[in-house]
N, C-alpha and C positions, 0 to 999 in steps of 0.2 A: 189089226189094220195099221196100215201106214198113216202117220202123220207128216202135214207137208205146211210145211211154215209160210207164212206169209209177212209181207212189209206195207203196211198201209202210210198213205204219205198223203198229205195237200197240202202244197202253197199257193202266197197269195202276194200280192206285190200290195204294201204299206205304204204310205205316204205322209207323217203326222200323227198315227195311230190311227189312221180314216182307212179302212180298204179299199182300194181303188180297182186292181186285176184278181180275180181266181178265177178258176175253170171257168163256174157257169157263168161268171161276167162274160169272159172270154167268149163262148156260145152263140151267150145274146147279141155282143157285139160282133159276130162273124156271122149270124142270122141279118142284121141291118143292112150287113155290107150285101150279102146276097139278095136282099126283099129290095130296098131303099126304103123302106117302111117302118115303123116302130112295130106299129095295128100285123101287118103281114109277120112280121118276125116272132111277134109274142104271136100269135095263129101257131107257127112253123114246129116253138119249146114248150106248149100245149101251155101255156103262161098267160094271164089275165094283162090285159092292155095295162090295167092301173099298177101292176105289180113291174113289169115292164120299163113303166113310165120312169116309176120310183129308185129302180134299180140303175137308171140313164142317171137318172139326174143325181145320185150316189156318187156316181163314178165323174160326171162331170164337175163337185163340187168337191171330192177327193182329189182331183188331178192334180196335178199344175199345171196341166193348158187344158182346152175343151178335148173333147174326144169325141162327141156326138152334134150335129147340130142336127135340131130338129128343124120342120117348113112348118107352120099352121097348115089346120086342112082348110079345107073350103071346098066351091068347086070342082076346082082342078086338082084338091086330094092336098095332102098334106105329104109328109118324106122326112126319112130322117139317111143322113149319112154320116160316116167318119170320116174325123180328121185324116193328114196324114202321120200326124202324132202319135195320132190312136194303132192307127195301121204299124206304124213303127215297133211302139209299143208291147201288139198283140206278136210279132215276127219274135221279139226280144223272151218276149213270156214262153211262149210254144219254145224255141229255144231253151232254156233255161229247164223248165217242168219234164222237158227231153231228157236232158242229162243227168237231171235229177234221181227220176224211171231208168235210170242204165246203170247207176250210184249206184241204187235200194235192189236193184235184182242180183249185180253182183254180191251185195251183201249177204241177200238170201240163201244163193248160193253156197255159200261162206259156212252159212250155217245150216245148209243141210248136210253136208261135209263132213261136221262135227260127230 
């Protein structure tokens, strides 16, 4: 039986020892951007509204600037949108994550070749 090595990793962005972004938080923010609604984003991710709301609060509290603007519900409904800062931070996070995976894949090849 041939063994196949894998390197596992997760990256996240912290500010003052508080997590701002990780892969799950980025997925939630992208869902909010797509749906324009926290409740719809939560449904899309099969997550409770309370958990999504708690994560958004944690993101907004940990980040240097506001990431998500929430509009209160009502007869016309609420909504949520990402700030331009959030959109830019997500792009940079995704770039860093992709580069990390490329590097890890190259390192895995070196291990396999031993």
